[in-house]
C-alpha positions, 0 to 999 in steps of 0.5 A, spaced: 082 936 232 076 935 227 074 929 224 079 927 218 084 932 219 091 930 217 096 930 222 103 932 218 109 927 219 116 930 219 123 927 218 129 931 220 136 931 217 142 932 221 145 938 217 151 940 221 156 937 216 156 931 211 152 929 205 145 931 207 142 934 201 141 927 198 137 924 203 132 930 203 131 928 195 129 921 197 124 924 202 121 929 197 120 923 192 117 919 198 112 925 199 115 926 206 115 933 209 122 934 212 127 939 215 134 940 216 136 940 224 142 944 226 139 946 233 136 942 239 130 946 238 129 943 231 127 936 233 121 939 236 115 936 233 119 931 228 117 924 228 124 921 225 131 923 224 136 921 219 144 922 221 148 922 214 155 921 212 160 925 213 166 925 218 165 922 225 170 925 229 168 932 226 160 930 227 162 928 234 165 935 236 159 939 232 154 935 236 157 936 243 158 944 241 151 945 239 148 941 245 145 936 240 148 930 242 143 929 249 137 932 245 138 926 240 139 921 245 132 923 248 129 924 241 131 917 239 127 914 245 121 915 242 123 916 235 126 912 229 133 914 227 136 912 220 144 913 220 148 912 214 156 911 214 158 916 219 151 916 222 152 908 223 158 910 227 155 915 231 149 910 233 154 904 235 155 902 242 163 903 241 166 906 235 173 904 237 176 911 237 176 916 244 175 922 239 168 919 237 162 920 242 157 915 240 149 915 241 149 907 243 143 906 239 145 900 236 149 894 240 155 894 235 162 895 235 165 899 229 172 900 225 172 906 222 174 907 215 175 900 214 174 900 206 181 905 206 181 911 202 176 915 199 179 913 192 177 906 194 170 907 194 165 903 190 158 901 188 156 894 190 150 890 189 147 887 196 141 883 197 136 886 202 132 881 207 127 884 211 120 881 213 121 875 208 122 879 202 129 879 198 131 885 194 137 886 190 140 894 190 146 897 188 149 902 193 155 906 194 161 905 199 165 911 201 171 909 206 166 905 209 166 903 217 166 895 218 161 892 223 166 888 227 161 886 233 154 885 234 149 883 239 144 878 239 138 883 238 141 886 232 137 884 226 142 884 220 138 886 213 144 886 209 151 883 208 157 885 204 163 880 203 160 876 209 160 882 213 154 886 216 153 892 213 145 894 214 143 893 221 136 894 225 135 894 232 128 896 235 126 902 231 133 904 228 137 902 222 144 903 221 148 903 214 155 902 213 154 905 205 150 911 202 143 908 199 141 916 198 147 917 192 144 911 188 137 914 189 135 907 193 129 909 198 128 902 201 131 903 208 128 910 209 121 906 207 123 901 212 125 905 218 120 911 217 114 906 214 109 909 219 110 916 217 109 914 209 102 914 207 101 907 203 108 905 202 111 899 205 119 897 206 122 894 200 116 896 195 120 902 192 127 903 188 
């Protein structure tokens, strides 16, 4: 590599099903190169991955059929993962549902669809706490999963009605809501901060 040559950093977005397009818009706004991931080979040369919302039992089946499940487990050893809603369920230690095979990236147990039906979805105001900085944001909950247990090593970034809804463990972050639907990039910035030039968590909308 010649002196001054820029190393291209790229984030993948799992695109088997669910609302993955909005995450790409967030990354585009942050000036981060991204690509959709549908095959194990798509993970090559990526520096991070987003697991979007969707339907966790369907997502689990598709991951197994595509061969992506084990590839993502290996990828997560060295690279940061951001999971939203169903993505959080997939990252949990236990989804409390035998139909969902999880990555076990976060030491949490999850109750699926704890917020009820899709008609019960809502926009809520949360306070994010990270690196001694607080920021209020509005985000969307859609049939949101509920964190019913978390390990001591799990850092709580935000609560909703007294229950953790945004958690960080090591280089990974899981959210029970959809920040991308409200144009909120805070969590993308935190988890991928080393990939975003001149940007730090909590500084953008």
